[in-house]
Every structure is written in structure tokens, then in C-alpha cells.
C-alpha positions in Angstrom: -65.0 -34.5 -65.2 -67.8 -32.3 -66.4 -69.9 -33.6 -68.8 -72.7 -31.6 -69.9 -74.5 -33.0 -73.6 -74.5 -29.9 -75.6 -71.7 -27.7 -76.9 -71.3 -24.0 -75.7 -73.3 -24.1 -72.6 -74.5 -21.1 -70.6 -73.7 -19.6 -67.8 -74.0 -16.8 -65.6 -70.8 -14.6 -64.1 -73.2 -15.0 -60.6 -75.0 -12.1 -58.8 -79.0 -11.2 -60.2 -81.3 -8.4 -59.0 -82.6 -9.0 -55.3 -86.3 -9.4 -55.5 -88.0 -9.7 -52.2 -91.3 -11.2 -52.1 -93.5 -10.5 -48.5 -94.1 -14.5 -47.0 -94.4 -15.0 -43.4 -91.1 -17.0 -43.8 -89.5 -13.7 -44.7 -89.7 -12.9 -41.1 -87.0 -15.5 -40.3 -84.7 -14.7 -43.6 -85.6 -11.7 -45.8 -83.7 -12.6 -48.6 -85.0 -16.5 -49.0 -87.3 -15.6 -51.8 -84.6 -13.3 -53.5 -82.3 -16.6 -53.8 -85.5 -18.6 -54.9 -86.1 -15.7 -57.2 -83.0 -15.6 -59.1 -83.1 -19.5 -59.3 -86.3 -19.7 -60.7 -85.0 -17.1 -63.5 -82.3 -19.0 -64.2 -83.9 -22.3 -65.1 -86.7 -20.6 -66.7 -83.9 -18.3 -69.1 -82.4 -21.5 -69.6 -79.2 -21.4 -67.9 -77.2 -24.4 -68.3 -74.7 -23.7 -65.4 -76.3 -21.5 -62.6 -75.5 -19.6 -59.7 -77.2 -19.1 -56.0 -77.9 -15.9 -57.3 -75.6 -13.8 -54.6 -78.2 -12.1 -53.7 -76.8 -11.6 -49.9 -74.8 -8.6 -50.4 -72.3 -7.0 -52.4 -68.8 -9.2 -53.3 -66.9 -7.4 -50.6 -69.5 -7.2 -47.9 -70.8 -10.3 -48.5 -67.7 -11.9 -47.5 -65.3 -9.9 -45.3 -68.3 -9.3 -43.2 -68.3 -13.1 -41.9 -64.2 -13.3 -41.3 -62.9 -12.9 -37.8 -60.7 -9.8 -37.9 -62.4 -7.9 -40.2 -64.5 -5.1 -38.3 -66.9 -2.6 -40.8 -64.4 -3.3 -43.7 -61.6 -3.1 -41.9 -58.8 -5.0 -40.8 -58.3 -5.3 -36.4 -56.5 -8.8 -36.7 -55.6 -11.2 -38.2 -58.2 -13.0 -40.2 -59.4 -16.1 -39.6 -61.4 -18.6 -41.3 -65.7 -17.9 -40.9 -66.9 -19.8 -37.6 -69.1 -21.5 -40.5 -70.5 -21.7 -44.2 -70.8 -18.4 -45.9 -72.6 -19.1 -49.5 -73.0 -23.2 -48.9 -76.8 -22.8 -47.5 -78.0 -20.7 -50.7 -75.6 -22.7 -53.3 -77.1 -26.0 -51.6 -80.8 -24.6 -52.5 -79.4 -24.0 -56.3 -78.0 -28.0 -55.9 -81.3 -29.2 -54.9 -82.9 -27.4 -57.8 -80.8 -27.8 -61.1 -77.7 -30.5 -61.6 -75.1 -28.0 -62.5 -74.4 -25.5 -60.5 -71.5 -22.6 -59.7 -70.1 -22.2 -56.3 -68.4 -18.3 -56.7 -66.0 -16.5 -54.1 -64.7 -13.3 -54.0 -60.9 -13.2 -54.5 -58.8 -13.0 -52.1 -56.5 -9.8 -53.9 -59.6 -8.1 -54.6 -61.0 -8.2 -50.9 -57.6 -7.4 -49.8 -57.6 -4.1 -51.7 -60.9 -3.4 -50.7 -60.7 -3.1 -47.2 -58.5 -1.0 -45.2 -55.9 -2.2 -43.0 -56.4 -1.0 -39.1 -53.4 -3.4 -37.3 -50.0 -3.4 -37.0 -50.2 -7.4 -37.5 -50.6 -6.9 -41.9 -47.2 -5.1 -43.5 -49.0 -4.4 -46.7 -51.4 -5.9 -48.9 -49.7 -9.3 -49.5 -49.5 -10.6 -46.1 -53.6 -10.3 -46.0 -54.3 -11.1 -49.1 -52.5 -14.3 -48.0 -54.4 -14.9 -44.7 -57.3 -14.3 -47.1 -56.6 -16.9 -49.2 -56.2 -19.8 -46.0 -59.5 -18.4 -44.6 -61.8 -18.3 -48.0 -60.3 -22.0 -48.6 -62.5 -23.3 -45.6 -65.6 -22.0 -47.8 -64.2 -23.3 -50.6 -64.1 -26.8 -49.7 -67.6 -26.3 -48.8 -68.9 -25.6 -51.5 -67.3 -28.5 -53.4 -68.7 -30.8 -50.8 -72.1 -29.1 -51.6 -71.9 -30.2 -55.2 -71.1 -27.6 -57.2 -69.8 -28.0 -60.5 -67.4 -25.7 -60.9 -65.7 -23.3 -58.7 -65.4 -19.1 -59.9 -63.1 -17.2 -58.4 -63.8 -12.9 -58.8 -60.9 -11.1 -59.0 -61.7 -8.1 -60.9 -59.1 -6.2 -59.3 -56.2 -8.1 -61.6 -57.4 -5.9 -64.4 -56.8 -2.6 -62.7 -53.0 -3.1 -61.9 -53.3 -2.3 -58.7 -52.7 -5.9 -57.2 -49.4 -7.8 -57.5 -50.3 -10.6 -59.6 -47.8 -12.7 -58.3 -49.4 -12.6 -54.6 -52.6 -12.9 -56.8 -51.6 -16.4 -58.2 -49.7 -17.9 -55.0 -53.3 -16.9 -53.4 -55.4 -18.9 -55.8 -53.1 -21.3 -55.5 -53.7 -21.7 -51.4 -57.0 -21.3 -52.0 -57.9 -23.9 -54.4 -55.0 -26.7 -53.8 -57.1 -29.0 -52.0 -59.7 -29.0 -54.1 -61.1 -31.7 -57.1 -63.3 -29.4 -59.0 -62.5 -27.3 -62.2 -61.5 -23.7 -60.7 -62.4 -21.0 -63.1 -60.5 -17.4 -62.5 -63.3 -14.7 -63.7 -61.4 -11.3 -64.5 -63.6 -8.4 -66.3 -62.3 -5.2 -67.4 -59.7 -4.3 -70.0 -56.5 -7.0 -70.1 -53.8 -5.2 -72.0 -50.8 -5.4 -69.7 -52.2 -8.2 -67.3 -52.9 -10.8 -70.0 -49.9 -13.2 -69.8 -49.4 -12.8 -65.9 -53.3 -14.1 -65.9 -53.0 -16.6 -67.9 -49.8 -18.1 -65.8 -52.5 -18.8 -63.1 -53.1 -22.5 -62.6 -56.7 -22.6 -63.1 -58.8 -25.1 -64.9 -60.3 -22.2 -67.1 -60.7 -18.2 -67.5 -63.6 -15.7 -67.9 -63.3 -12.3 -69.7 -65.7 -10.1 -70.5 -65.4 -9.6 -74.5 -68.9 -7.6 -75.3 -68.1 -4.3 -73.4 -64.4 -5.1 -73.8 -63.9 -5.8 -77.4 -60.6 -5.3 -77.4 -60.2 -8.1 -75.0 -60.9 -10.7 -78.0 -57.7 -9.0 -79.9 -55.6 -9.4 -76.6 -56.5 -13.0 -76.5 -56.2 -14.7 -79.6 -53.6 -16.1 -80.5 -52.4 -16.5 -77.0 -51.6 -20.3 -75.7 -54.7 -21.1 -73.6 -53.3 -25.0 -73.4 -56.3 -27.3 -72.4 -58.3 -24.1 -70.3 -61.7 -23.7 -70.7 -63.2 -20.0 -71.8 -65.8 -18.0 -70.2 -66.9 -16.2 -72.6 -68.9 -13.0 -71.6 -71.2 -11.8 -74.5 -74.1 -10.2 -73.3 -72.6 -6.3 -71.9 -73.5 -6.4 -68.0 -73.3 -2.7 -67.8 -76.1 -1.9 -70.7 -79.6 -2.0 -69.5 -81.0 -2.7 -73.0 -81.6 -6.1 -73.4 -79.6 -6.6 -77.2 -80.8 -8.4 -79.8 -80.6 -12.2 -80.4 -78.6 -11.6 -83.9 -76.1 -9.0 -82.0 -75.0 -11.8 -78.8 -74.8 -14.2 -81.9 -73.1 -12.1 -84.0 -70.1 -11.9 -80.7 -70.5 -15.8 -80.2 -69.7 -16.4 -83.6 -66.0 -14.7 -83.0 -65.8 -16.2 -79.8 -66.1 -19.4 -81.7 -63.9 -18.7 -84.5 -61.2 -17.2 -82.5 -60.8 -20.2 -79.8 -63.2 -23.2 -81.1 -66.8 -24.3 -79.7 -65.2 -27.0 -77.5 -63.3 -23.9 -74.9 -66.6 -21.8 -74.7 -68.9 -21.3 -71.7 -71.5 -18.8 -72.7 -72.2 -16.0 -70.3 -72.4 -12.1 -69.7 -69.5 -10.2 -69.0 -70.2 -9.6 -65.2 -72.5 -10.1 -62.7 -76.4 -8.6 -63.2 -77.0 -7.3 -59.8 -77.5 -3.5 -60.8 -80.0 -4.2 -63.5 -83.3 -4.7 -63.1 -85.5 -8.0 -62.7 -86.5 -7.2 -66.4 -83.3 -6.2 -67.5 -81.7 -9.5 -66.0 -84.0 -11.8 -67.2 -84.3 -10.8 -70.7 -80.4 -10.5 -71.2 -80.1 -14.1 -70.0 -83.1 -15.1 -72.3 -81.7 -13.4 -75.2 -78.3 -15.2 -74.3 -79.6 -18.8 -74.6 -81.6 -18.0 -77.4 -78.6 -16.5 -79.3 -76.8 -19.6 -78.0 -79.2 -22.0 -79.0 -79.2 -20.3 -82.8 -75.5 -20.6 -83.2 -75.3 -24.2 -81.3 -77.8 -25.6 -84.0 -75.7 -24.0 -86.7 -72.4 -25.3 -85.3 -73.7 -28.8 -84.8 -75.0 -28.7 -88.6 -71.9 -27.3 -90.2 -70.0 -30.2 -88.0 -71.4 -33.5 -87.2 -69.9 -34.9 -84.1 -70.2 -36.1 -80.8 -71.5 -32.5 -79.0 -70.7 -33.4 -75.3 -68.7 -31.0 -74.0 -66.4 -31.9 -70.7 -63.7 -30.0 -68.6 -60.6 -31.4 -66.8 -61.7 -33.0 -63.5 -59.7 -30.3 -61.7 -57.4 -27.6 -62.1 -53.7 -28.6 -63.6 
């Protein structure tokens, strides 16, 4: 069970701008300083559940380049588990700096639709998706053993209509079946036409964008979420301008009104990798300030135990 002693905990979707600092250590690991900067900035901004910053490549290459059977984004043979952990070393560093850390994996459906099949071993992307899920399950279990608070699976392909969502749900079950930590499914983009299938997927929570895609609030309002939690994107990751605290606060209040405060985690719509460091940090800091104001107003209006809890594992 997660237990964070505040309502409306803040988090990130994952990625952060890559900031390299020349040093002797950078000769051995050029991106180590970028990991440290990402973690330090999240902590300075006041984020409750941080990530490792995802600085070692785009969401596809970071995983596909480490899986046997894949070469240069082409599937050339049977996809197998990686020879060693992919994201775990950076995640361990984040865990050493903060008690609440989110482990993040690019989902098997998104990976399958980003790769070119160049082998007769796979008849279609459905077969490839299921093998990718088996391979990524090793990384998911390694993240769990590293001490993460929750695990997020990124499946932006789900909002496009390009992926078979039944296969996607099956792959998620393969990937998460042996996990005890809560699993969240992140889907950016519009949810019109896909939300009902997405809500059938067996995860502890979802993460959607609401700042840059306001229609999602209408699409999701009234849907039965059961006891699932909801990452509420309230900062536009595509806009380089830092929103005013009052603007973000208004979005958070709309989320609280629609879904209640006990269900929500507050975060940006998506990763911040493509922004400048100044813009990314400014957005996180403004989001934290807006959340604090909303939290104070809510707890003042509704005196109660403000601890935040989630299920101990995916349903």
C-alpha cells in the first residue's frame, strides 16, 4: 500500500530535459549528470513522486536498443528479455534520493507499432506485442525489486486507434502479472472512441492529459473508474510557456469536482523532455504551488485525515 501523508500528491509523467554537465565522471557516463540534474530539479520543485528523468534516449530507442531480436528499430529475430537491467540503475539513484519514485516502461503495444518487422517469425504486430510484453516483464520486476513506489506503463499508441486494444490489454496482463506494486497506465492524447476499452484494462490507475486536451474531462466524467486512481494532467507539456499558478489551480479544481480529491495524482500531461530546463522546472514548480493552494483550500473546507492511499497491487 502507498501511504503519502497529503491529499493530491504531485508526480511527473517521466521525462525531463537532458542537461549534461562536463566532468571527469562524464567520461565514463556522459548522461549521469543529466540523471542527477533531473532528480535534483524535481526535488527542488517539490514533486512528491519523482522519476529518474528518462534522459537516456527517446521512449522507443531506450528500450528497443537493449532487447535481443531488435536492431536499429527493426525486428530481425525473436524478441527476448534484455541481458541486464535497462532503467534500473538510474531508478536506483532516484530511490537513493527520495522515498517515492515512479518506475517507467514504454508499453509493448507502443514499441510494436514503432518498429519495423523484418523477419517471418512474426506474422503481425499482435504476436510481436505479446513477446515484447514477456521481455519487458523482467525489467518491470527489476524495477519493483529496486524499491519503486509504483510502475507506469506508457502506451500513447492507445489513443490513436492504430493498436488493437484487446491485444494491448492482454500484453499488459503478461507484463504485470507477477507485480505487487501498483501499476498505472499512461495514455496521452484524446480518449474519444477508446476510453471504454482502456477502462477494461486491469491496472491500479490511469494517467491522462487534461490541460492540452480538455475534451478528456468530458469523456471521462461519469465513467465508472471503480477504485482505480487517476493521474490528472494539468500542465500542457507541448506549450513552452509556463502557465500561471491560478490557471493550473483552476484545472485541478475541475478535476477534484469531477473525480474527487482522494482519487487524483497531479502531474503534467506528458513528459517534459522537449522543453528547456527552465521551462520544465518552471512548469513543475507552478504545478506544485497550484496544488498546495488547492490542497489547503480543500482540507480547510473538509477537515479529515488527509493521507493518500492506493491499492497494494493492480486488481
